[in-house]
C-alpha positions as CSV (number, residue, x, y, z in Angstrom):
1,M,38.6,-10.6,34.1
2,K,35.5,-7.5,34.7
3,R,36.4,-6.2,30.8
4,S,35.3,-9.7,29.2
5,L,32.6,-10.0,32.0
6,I,31.0,-6.6,30.9
7,S,31.6,-8.4,26.9
8,L,30.0,-11.5,27.8
9,V,26.8,-9.7,29.2
10,I,26.7,-7.0,26.5
11,A,26.7,-10.2,23.8
12,A,24.3,-12.1,25.7
13,V,22.0,-9.0,25.9
14,L,21.6,-8.4,21.9
15,A,21.8,-11.9,21.1
16,A,18.8,-12.5,23.2
17,T,17.7,-9.3,21.5
18,V,18.2,-10.3,18.1
19,V,14.7,-11.7,16.4
20,P,14.9,-14.8,13.3
21,L,13.5,-13.6,10.5
22,T,11.0,-16.7,8.8
23,P,11.7,-17.8,5.0
24,A,8.9,-15.3,3.7
25,A,10.2,-12.0,6.3
26,A,14.2,-13.0,4.6
27,A,13.0,-12.8,1.0
28,E,10.8,-9.7,1.2
29,A,13.9,-8.3,3.1
30,T,16.1,-9.5,0.3
31,A,13.3,-7.5,-2.2
32,L,13.3,-4.6,-0.5
33,K,16.9,-4.0,-0.4
34,G,17.3,-2.0,-3.8
35,K,14.1,-0.2,-3.6
36,R,14.4,3.6,-4.3
37,V,12.2,6.3,-3.2
38,D,11.1,9.3,-4.4
39,S,11.4,12.4,-2.2
40,N,8.0,12.4,-0.8
41,G,9.6,9.2,0.4
42,L,6.9,6.8,-1.5
43,L,8.4,4.4,-3.8
44,A,10.3,5.8,-6.5
45,V,8.3,6.4,-10.0
46,G,9.8,4.2,-12.7
47,S,10.6,1.0,-10.0
48,E,9.4,-1.9,-10.1
49,A,5.7,-2.1,-7.7
50,L,6.5,-4.7,-5.0
51,P,4.2,-7.4,-5.0
52,F,2.0,-8.4,-2.8
53,T,-1.4,-10.1,-1.8
54,L,-3.6,-9.1,1.0
55,K,-7.7,-10.2,2.3
56,D,-10.5,-7.6,1.3
57,L,-13.6,-7.5,3.7
58,D,-15.4,-10.3,2.6
59,G,-12.2,-12.9,3.2
60,N,-10.7,-13.1,0.1
61,T,-7.2,-13.0,-0.9
62,V,-6.1,-9.8,-3.6
63,S,-2.7,-9.6,-5.7
64,L,-1.0,-7.4,-7.2
65,E,-0.1,-9.4,-9.9
66,Q,-3.5,-10.7,-10.7
67,F,-3.1,-7.1,-12.6
68,R,-0.2,-7.0,-14.4
69,G,-0.2,-7.2,-17.9
70,R,-4.0,-6.3,-17.9
71,K,-4.7,-3.2,-16.0
72,A,-3.2,0.1,-14.2
73,V,-3.6,0.1,-10.7
74,L,-4.0,2.9,-8.1
75,L,-3.9,2.1,-4.9
76,T,-4.8,4.2,-2.1
77,F,-3.1,3.6,1.3
78,W,-6.0,5.0,3.6
79,S,-7.5,5.1,7.3
80,F,-11.2,5.3,8.1
81,F,-10.2,8.2,10.6
82,C,-8.9,10.2,8.4
83,G,-10.4,13.4,7.1
84,P,-8.9,13.9,3.5
85,C,-8.9,9.8,3.8
86,R,-12.6,10.4,3.5
87,E,-13.3,13.4,1.0
88,E,-10.9,12.1,-1.4
89,I,-12.6,8.5,-1.8
90,P,-16.0,9.2,-3.1
91,L,-13.8,11.2,-5.8
92,L,-11.5,8.0,-6.6
93,D,-14.8,6.1,-6.4
94,Q,-15.7,8.2,-9.9
95,I,-12.7,8.6,-11.5
96,L,-12.8,4.3,-11.0
97,K,-16.1,4.1,-12.2
98,K,-15.3,6.5,-14.9
99,Y,-12.1,4.7,-16.3
100,Q,-13.0,0.8,-14.9
101,D,-13.9,-0.5,-18.4
102,Q,-10.8,0.8,-20.1
103,G,-8.0,-1.5,-17.8
104,F,-8.2,0.6,-14.5
105,E,-8.7,-0.5,-11.3
106,M,-8.3,0.9,-7.6
107,L,-7.3,-0.6,-4.4
108,A,-7.7,1.2,-0.7
109,I,-5.2,-0.2,1.5
110,N,-7.4,0.2,5.0
111,L,-4.2,0.3,7.8
112,D,-7.0,-0.4,10.4
113,G,-7.5,-3.1,10.5
114,P,-10.4,-6.1,10.6
115,K,-11.7,-4.8,14.2
116,L,-13.2,-2.1,11.9
117,A,-15.1,-4.1,9.4
118,K,-18.4,-2.9,10.5
119,A,-17.6,0.5,10.3
120,V,-15.7,0.0,6.8
121,R,-18.5,-2.2,5.2
122,R,-21.0,0.9,6.2
123,Y,-19.3,3.0,4.9
124,M,-18.7,1.1,1.3
125,D,-22.5,0.6,1.6
126,S,-24.1,3.9,2.4
127,N,-22.0,5.5,-0.6
128,G,-22.5,3.2,-3.0
129,F,-18.7,2.5,-3.7
130,S,-17.6,-0.2,-6.2
131,F,-13.2,-0.4,-5.4
132,R,-12.3,-2.6,-2.8
133,V,-10.9,-2.8,0.2
134,L,-7.8,-4.4,1.3
135,W,-6.8,-4.8,4.6
136,E,-3.4,-4.1,5.6
137,E,-1.5,-6.8,7.2
138,I,-0.1,-5.7,10.5
139,E,2.6,-6.9,12.8
140,G,2.9,-5.6,15.6
141,V,3.5,-2.3,15.0
142,S,4.8,-2.3,11.2
143,Y,2.3,-2.6,8.3
144,K,3.9,-4.5,5.9
145,T,2.5,-3.3,2.5
146,A,2.5,0.0,3.5
147,D,5.7,0.2,5.1
148,A,7.4,-1.4,2.0
149,Y,5.9,1.3,-0.4
150,G,7.2,3.8,2.5
151,V,3.6,5.3,3.4
152,A,4.5,7.5,6.5
153,G,0.9,9.5,6.1
154,T,-2.2,9.1,4.9
155,P,-4.0,9.4,2.1
156,S,-0.9,8.1,-0.1
157,L,-1.5,7.3,-3.5
158,V,0.7,4.7,-5.9
159,L,-0.4,4.3,-9.7
160,V,1.1,1.7,-10.8
161,D,1.0,0.7,-14.8
162,K,0.2,-2.3,-16.5
163,E,3.6,-3.6,-17.0
164,G,3.8,-3.5,-13.5
165,K,6.1,-0.2,-12.4
166,V,5.6,2.4,-10.4
167,L,4.0,5.1,-12.8
168,W,3.3,8.0,-10.0
169,T,2.7,9.0,-6.2
170,H,1.1,10.7,-4.2
171,V,0.7,11.7,0.2
172,G,-1.7,13.9,0.8
173,R,-4.9,14.9,-1.0
174,E,-5.2,15.6,-4.1
175,E,-6.9,17.4,-7.0
176,P,-9.0,14.7,-8.9
177,E,-7.7,16.5,-12.1
178,K,-4.7,15.8,-11.9
179,I,-5.2,11.7,-10.5
180,E,-8.0,11.3,-13.7
181,A,-4.4,13.0,-16.0
182,V,-2.0,10.6,-14.7
183,I,-4.6,7.4,-15.1
184,R,-5.0,8.7,-18.4
185,K,-1.4,8.9,-19.3
186,A,-1.2,4.9,-17.6
187,L,-4.0,3.6,-20.0
188,G,-1.9,5.6,-22.7
189,K,-4.7,7.8,-23.6
190,G,-2.7,11.0,-22.0
């Protein structure tokens, strides 16, 4: 009798803690089941880039899919409070300006959330940056896009080729020459 009462209590507690998935969350979870990762924890080179849609600083919707077949895209996951990010971002912006007319785009996915909109906009404007900042969607304690891509630290870089495949990944600050070399490769120039 005691054993079945304990089993019943455990079953009730487990049932109460299970959070049902919304249809969108279920579809996303299914898409992520087969993802591969590299040794740095990011989505594996050669895998299909995971689709996402986020809002930019002005509230416009930006989707990774809109660049497929047209542009190679460098995703940089960053935080306003990350020193290495703030050192690397001006270098990335220079690279963007050099290659943007050749089929290259950069999307800077900010992990801090729109509460820092004024500070991020002031940072962008005061430095004359031309790349697009996207706001990561934060659900509870999870980052929707960053977690899917395996981001565990900032800056994290993911280069997606024009066909939507992950071409290169890096965690931490990287030398501009290395970044530029992989971008040239993505553009068929190296």
